[in-house]
C-alpha positions as CSV (number, residue, x, y, z in Angstrom):
1,M,-12.0,-9.6,-9.5
2,R,-10.9,-7.8,-6.4
3,V,-7.4,-6.9,-8.0
4,T,-9.0,-5.6,-11.0
5,R,-11.3,-3.4,-9.0
6,H,-8.2,-1.9,-7.2
7,V,-6.5,-1.2,-10.6
8,A,-9.6,0.4,-11.8
9,A,-9.5,2.8,-8.9
10,V,-5.8,3.3,-9.1
11,A,-6.3,4.2,-13.1
12,L,-9.3,6.7,-12.3
13,A,-7.0,8.1,-9.2
14,A,-4.2,8.6,-11.6
15,A,-6.3,10.4,-14.3
16,M,-7.8,12.6,-11.8
17,T,-4.7,13.6,-10.0
18,I,-3.1,14.1,-13.5
19,S,-5.5,16.2,-15.5
20,L,-7.9,18.1,-13.3
21,A,-8.0,21.1,-11.1
22,P,-8.3,20.7,-7.4
23,V,-11.6,20.7,-5.8
24,T,-12.0,23.3,-2.9
25,V,-12.2,21.6,0.4
26,P,-14.9,22.5,3.0
27,P,-13.5,24.4,6.1
28,A,-14.9,22.1,8.4
29,S,-13.3,19.2,7.0
30,A,-9.9,20.8,5.8
31,E,-7.8,20.0,8.7
32,A,-9.2,16.5,9.1
33,I,-8.6,15.1,5.4
34,D,-5.2,15.2,3.5
35,V,-5.9,16.1,-0.1
36,I,-3.6,15.4,-2.8
37,S,-3.7,18.1,-5.2
38,P,-2.8,17.8,-8.9
39,S,1.0,18.0,-9.7
40,G,2.3,21.5,-10.8
41,H,3.7,19.7,-13.8
42,A,0.6,17.8,-15.0
43,V,0.6,15.9,-18.1
44,A,-1.9,16.8,-20.4
45,L,-4.4,13.9,-21.2
46,R,-6.3,13.7,-24.7
47,N,-9.8,12.4,-25.0
48,A,-9.4,9.6,-27.4
49,P,-12.4,7.2,-27.3
50,R,-12.5,4.0,-28.9
51,K,-14.5,0.8,-28.8
52,L,-13.0,-1.7,-26.6
53,S,-13.6,-5.2,-27.8
54,V,-13.5,-7.1,-24.3
55,T,-15.5,-10.2,-23.2
56,Y,-15.0,-12.8,-20.8
57,V,-16.8,-16.0,-19.6
58,H,-18.2,-16.2,-16.2
59,R,-20.4,-19.4,-15.2
60,G,-20.6,-20.3,-18.6
61,R,-22.0,-17.2,-19.9
62,R,-20.2,-14.4,-21.9
63,H,-20.2,-11.1,-20.7
64,T,-18.9,-7.6,-21.6
65,L,-16.7,-5.0,-19.9
66,D,-19.7,-3.2,-18.8
67,D,-21.2,-6.4,-17.3
68,F,-18.1,-6.4,-15.2
69,L,-18.0,-2.9,-14.2
70,A,-21.7,-3.3,-13.2
71,R,-21.4,-6.7,-11.3
72,T,-18.2,-5.8,-9.4
73,K,-19.7,-2.1,-8.3
74,T,-16.6,-0.5,-10.0
75,S,-16.9,3.2,-8.9
76,G,-14.4,4.2,-11.8
77,F,-12.7,2.9,-14.8
78,V,-10.1,4.3,-17.2
79,V,-8.0,3.0,-19.8
80,L,-4.8,5.2,-20.9
81,D,-2.9,4.4,-24.0
82,G,0.0,6.9,-23.5
83,Q,-1.7,10.3,-22.9
84,D,-4.9,9.2,-24.5
85,V,-8.0,8.6,-22.4
86,V,-9.5,5.6,-24.6
87,A,-12.3,4.6,-22.4
88,E,-13.8,5.8,-19.2
89,R,-16.7,4.5,-17.0
90,S,-18.0,5.8,-13.6
91,T,-20.9,4.7,-11.6
92,G,-22.0,7.0,-9.0
93,A,-19.2,9.4,-9.6
94,S,-17.4,11.7,-11.9
95,R,-14.1,13.2,-12.6
96,T,-14.5,15.5,-9.9
97,T,-15.4,12.9,-7.4
98,R,-13.0,12.7,-4.4
99,F,-12.3,9.1,-3.2
100,Q,-10.1,7.8,-0.2
101,S,-7.2,6.3,-1.7
102,W,-7.1,3.2,0.5
103,S,-4.7,0.6,-0.6
104,V,-3.4,2.9,-3.3
105,A,-1.6,5.0,-0.6
106,K,0.6,1.9,0.1
107,S,2.5,2.7,-3.1
108,F,2.7,6.6,-2.3
109,T,3.9,5.6,1.1
110,S,6.7,3.3,0.0
111,A,7.9,6.0,-2.5
112,A,7.7,8.7,0.3
113,V,9.9,6.8,2.6
114,D,12.4,6.4,0.0
115,I,12.5,10.0,-0.6
116,A,12.7,10.7,2.9
117,L,15.5,8.5,3.1
118,G,17.3,9.9,0.3
119,E,16.9,13.5,2.0
120,G,18.1,12.1,5.3
121,R,14.8,12.6,7.2
122,I,14.9,8.9,8.0
123,R,18.0,7.5,9.1
124,S,17.4,3.8,8.5
125,L,14.8,1.7,7.6
126,D,15.5,-0.3,10.7
127,D,14.6,2.6,12.8
128,P,11.5,1.8,15.0
129,V,8.4,3.7,13.4
130,D,7.5,5.2,17.2
131,K,11.0,7.1,17.0
132,Y,9.3,9.3,14.3
133,L,5.6,8.9,15.5
134,P,5.9,8.9,19.2
135,E,2.1,8.8,19.8
136,L,2.6,5.0,18.6
137,A,5.1,4.2,21.5
138,R,2.6,2.5,23.7
139,S,0.8,0.7,21.0
140,G,1.5,-2.4,19.3
141,Y,3.7,-0.8,16.9
142,A,6.1,0.1,19.5
143,G,9.6,-0.9,18.3
144,V,8.4,-2.0,15.1
145,S,10.8,-1.3,12.2
146,I,9.7,0.7,9.3
147,R,11.1,-2.0,7.0
148,D,8.8,-4.5,8.7
149,L,5.8,-2.0,8.2
150,L,6.8,-2.0,4.5
151,R,7.0,-5.6,4.4
152,M,3.5,-6.2,5.9
153,S,5.1,-7.7,8.9
154,S,4.1,-5.5,11.6
155,G,2.9,-8.0,14.5
156,I,0.1,-6.4,15.3
157,E,-3.2,-8.3,16.5
158,W,-5.4,-7.8,13.2
159,D,-8.3,-9.6,11.2
160,E,-8.4,-8.4,7.7
161,A,-12.0,-9.7,7.3
162,T,-13.5,-8.1,10.5
163,D,-11.2,-5.1,11.4
164,V,-11.1,-3.3,8.3
165,P,-14.7,-1.4,8.7
166,R,-13.4,0.4,11.8
167,P,-10.8,2.3,10.1
168,H,-12.7,3.0,7.1
169,A,-15.6,4.4,9.1
170,A,-12.8,6.6,10.8
171,A,-11.7,7.9,7.8
172,D,-14.9,8.7,5.9
173,R,-15.8,10.8,9.2
174,G,-12.4,12.7,8.9
175,R,-10.8,11.1,11.9
176,P,-7.0,10.7,11.8
177,L,-6.1,6.9,11.2
178,R,-2.9,7.4,13.6
179,R,-5.4,7.5,16.8
180,T,-6.8,4.1,15.5
181,A,-3.0,2.9,15.0
182,A,-2.0,4.0,18.6
183,R,-4.8,1.5,19.9
184,Q,-3.6,-1.6,18.3
185,V,-1.9,-4.3,20.2
186,R,0.8,-6.7,19.6
187,G,-0.3,-10.1,18.3
188,W,3.0,-12.0,17.0
189,K,6.9,-11.1,16.6
190,P,7.4,-8.3,13.9
191,G,9.4,-9.5,10.9
192,S,8.6,-13.2,11.5
193,R,5.7,-13.5,8.8
194,F,4.0,-11.8,6.0
195,E,0.5,-10.6,7.0
196,Y,-1.6,-8.2,5.0
197,T,-2.9,-5.5,7.3
198,S,-4.6,-2.5,5.8
199,L,-3.9,-0.3,8.7
200,T,-0.2,-0.9,8.5
201,S,0.3,1.8,5.9
202,S,-1.2,4.3,8.2
203,P,1.5,4.6,10.7
204,S,4.1,4.3,8.1
């Protein structure tokens, strides 16, 4: 169910980015938080609600889509059919609510790296990340290639189950995650294996 929750978050974030005007950021937090503004070439979305006949069986009982959204505490859920918004649900949020992008940022990061390569801003995926972010030169990320970061093979010592709350809390307080990344230590040889690490998309 975790994957479905992420898909729902992606869908809501996409809809908010495409169709809505930017929300003013309070001056106190403007420097601490990177806000993605809507595109200057926004695609117009149309409200075209229709009933979705979606059910599933969980622990021997049949449930509806609304049951699932409530059980998984999904903040936002949007279904698009082309440019039509056919279903939209939210809990404790609205179209103007600003979310942390979290793992959605990994897709943006990889796309941005490809653009930077094409523009010559990054010479090679095999360059060490600290060539571009010198503040990581004394961390576990020192010497780790951009390629290994993109492949989730950074080599830093990290436990996804217990280490994630710290950067989440820091980001919620508007603290730059690069500072957290700069404190990480090496745990194994970069590039030697795949290990999903939430923080790895921050320095990359």
